[in-house]
C-alpha positions in Angstrom: -15.7 -24.0 17.4 -12.8 -23.1 19.7 -10.0 -20.9 18.5 -7.3 -23.6 18.2 -9.6 -25.9 16.2 -10.7 -23.1 14.0 -7.0 -22.1 13.3 -6.1 -25.8 12.6 -9.0 -26.2 10.2 -8.3 -22.8 8.5 -4.7 -23.8 8.0 -5.9 -27.0 6.4 -8.1 -24.9 4.0 -11.5 -25.8 5.3 -14.3 -23.8 3.7 -16.6 -24.6 6.6 -14.0 -23.1 9.0 -13.7 -20.1 6.8 -17.4 -19.5 6.8 -17.5 -19.8 10.6 -14.6 -17.3 10.8 -16.5 -14.8 8.5 -19.8 -15.3 10.4 -18.0 -14.7 13.7 -16.0 -11.6 12.7 -17.8 -9.9 9.8 -19.6 -7.4 11.9 -16.6 -6.5 14.0 -14.3 -6.2 10.9 -16.8 -4.1 9.0 -17.6 -1.8 12.0 -14.0 -1.2 12.8 -13.2 -0.4 9.2 -16.3 1.8 8.9 -15.3 3.7 12.1 -11.9 4.4 10.6 -12.8 5.0 7.0 -16.2 6.6 7.4 -17.3 5.2 4.1 -19.6 2.2 3.8 -18.3 1.0 0.3 -14.7 1.3 1.4 -15.5 -0.6 4.6 -17.1 -3.4 2.6 -14.1 -3.6 0.3 -11.7 -3.6 3.2 -13.7 -6.3 5.0 -13.4 -8.6 2.0 -9.7 -7.9 1.8 -9.2 -8.6 5.5 -10.9 -12.1 5.2 -8.9 -12.9 2.1 -5.7 -11.9 3.9 -6.6 -14.0 6.9 -7.4 -17.0 4.8 -4.1 -16.6 2.8 -1.9 -15.9 5.7 -3.4 -18.0 8.5 -0.3 -20.3 8.3 1.8 -17.3 9.4 -0.3 -16.7 12.5 2.0 -17.4 15.4 -0.5 -17.3 18.2 1.3 -14.5 20.1 -2.1 -12.9 20.5 -5.7 -14.0 20.1 -7.1 -14.6 16.6 -9.5 -11.6 17.1 -6.5 -9.3 18.0 -4.7 -10.5 14.9 -7.8 -9.8 12.7 -8.3 -6.4 14.2 -4.6 -5.5 13.4 -5.1 -6.6 9.8 -8.4 -4.6 9.6 -6.7 -1.4 11.0 -3.6 -1.8 8.7 -5.7 -2.3 5.6 -8.0 0.7 6.5 -5.0 2.9 7.2 -3.4 1.8 4.0 -6.5 2.8 2.0 -6.6 6.2 3.7 -2.9 6.8 2.8 -3.6 5.7 -0.8 -6.5 8.1 -1.1 -4.4 10.9 0.3 -1.7 10.2 -2.2 -4.3 10.3 -5.0 -5.8 13.5 -3.7 -2.3 15.2 -3.6 -1.5 13.9 -7.1 -4.9 15.2 -8.4 -4.2 18.6 -6.8 -0.8 18.8 -8.3 -2.3 17.7 -11.7 -4.9 20.4 -11.4 -2.2 23.1 -10.8 -0.7 22.1 -14.1 -3.8 22.6 -16.2 -6.0 19.5 -15.7 -8.7 21.6 -14.0 -11.5 19.2 -14.9 -10.9 17.1 -11.8 -12.7 18.5 -8.8 -11.2 17.7 -5.4 -14.0 17.2 -3.0 -14.2 17.1 0.7 -15.3 13.8 2.3 -19.1 13.7 2.3 -21.0 13.9 5.5 -20.7 10.5 7.0 -23.6 8.9 8.9 -22.9 5.6 10.6 -25.7 3.1 9.5 -26.3 2.1 13.1 -27.4 5.6 14.1 -31.1 6.2 14.5 -32.6 8.8 12.1 -33.1 11.5 14.8 -29.5 11.4 15.8 -28.1 11.5 12.2 -27.2 15.2 12.4 -25.5 14.9 15.7 -23.6 11.8 14.5 -22.4 13.5 11.3 -21.0 16.4 13.5 -19.3 13.8 15.8 -17.9 11.8 12.9 -16.5 15.0 11.4 -14.7 15.7 14.6 -13.5 12.1 14.9 -12.1 12.4 11.3 -9.9 15.3 12.5 -8.3 13.2 15.3 -4.7 12.0 14.8 -4.5 8.5 13.4 -3.7 6.7 16.7 -6.4 8.6 18.6 -8.9 7.8 16.0 -8.1 4.1 16.1 -8.2 3.9 19.8 -11.4 5.9 20.0 -13.1 3.8 17.3 -12.1 0.5 18.9 -13.2 1.6 22.3 -16.4 3.5 21.6 -17.7 1.9 18.4 -16.4 -1.7 19.0 -16.5 -1.7 22.8 -13.1 -3.1 23.2 -11.4 -2.8 26.6 -8.2 -0.8 27.1 -6.3 -4.1 27.4 -7.8 -5.4 24.1 -7.0 -2.2 22.3 -3.4 -2.2 23.6 -3.0 -5.7 22.1 -4.5 -4.6 18.8 -2.4 -1.5 18.6 0.7 -3.2 20.1 1.2 -0.5 22.9 0.8 -0.4 26.6 -2.5 0.1 28.4 -1.3 3.4 29.8 -0.6 4.6 26.2 -4.2 3.7 25.3 -5.5 5.5 28.4 -3.4 8.6 27.3 -4.6 8.3 23.6 -8.3 8.1 24.7 -7.8 11.0 27.1 -6.3 13.2 24.3 -8.9 12.0 21.9 -11.7 13.1 24.2 -10.0 16.4 24.8 -9.5 17.0 21.0 -13.1 16.0 20.4 -14.3 18.5 23.1 -12.2 21.2 21.4 -13.4 20.4 17.9 -17.0 20.3 19.1 -16.7 23.5 21.1 -15.3 25.2 18.0 -18.1 23.8 15.9 -20.9 24.9 18.3 -19.4 28.3 19.0 -19.2 29.0 15.2 -22.7 27.9 14.4 
């Protein structure tokens, strides 16, 4: 189904169009969210939220960008909102523990293994994803969209609403930061 027809049918509330939308975008939404969140359960939850948001707000879609760009933006926004929410909870838990509620244990993110990585590469992928987790937010998003989702610089610039040269710069800095993190890791082990 072409994009204009899909949008028209979604706006009319068609369940068939919604199923087509989910079938077309579920892997991309999940993988993008997974690359940012590095938690399979959270990525599944965010994926569901994204499709609910798309269904509920398709009438607000202005068509300034492609439907896929709009869906990527929603995915990234919802993923980042979840990260911020978890950070707030973590800070609150830490403050609470300072004032006597020592039963709550703050724990580091567990080692993350992307489900698409083969068994023999799991250790290397865990090291890489730890390094990716340390990247600044914009670099992490650009890196994930480029390397995990395979989006072009132009597509990423549309999703992130910045220029192509900004994306080139973000990816260059991300690669340099990853090299530094990985050099530190390997020199200390």
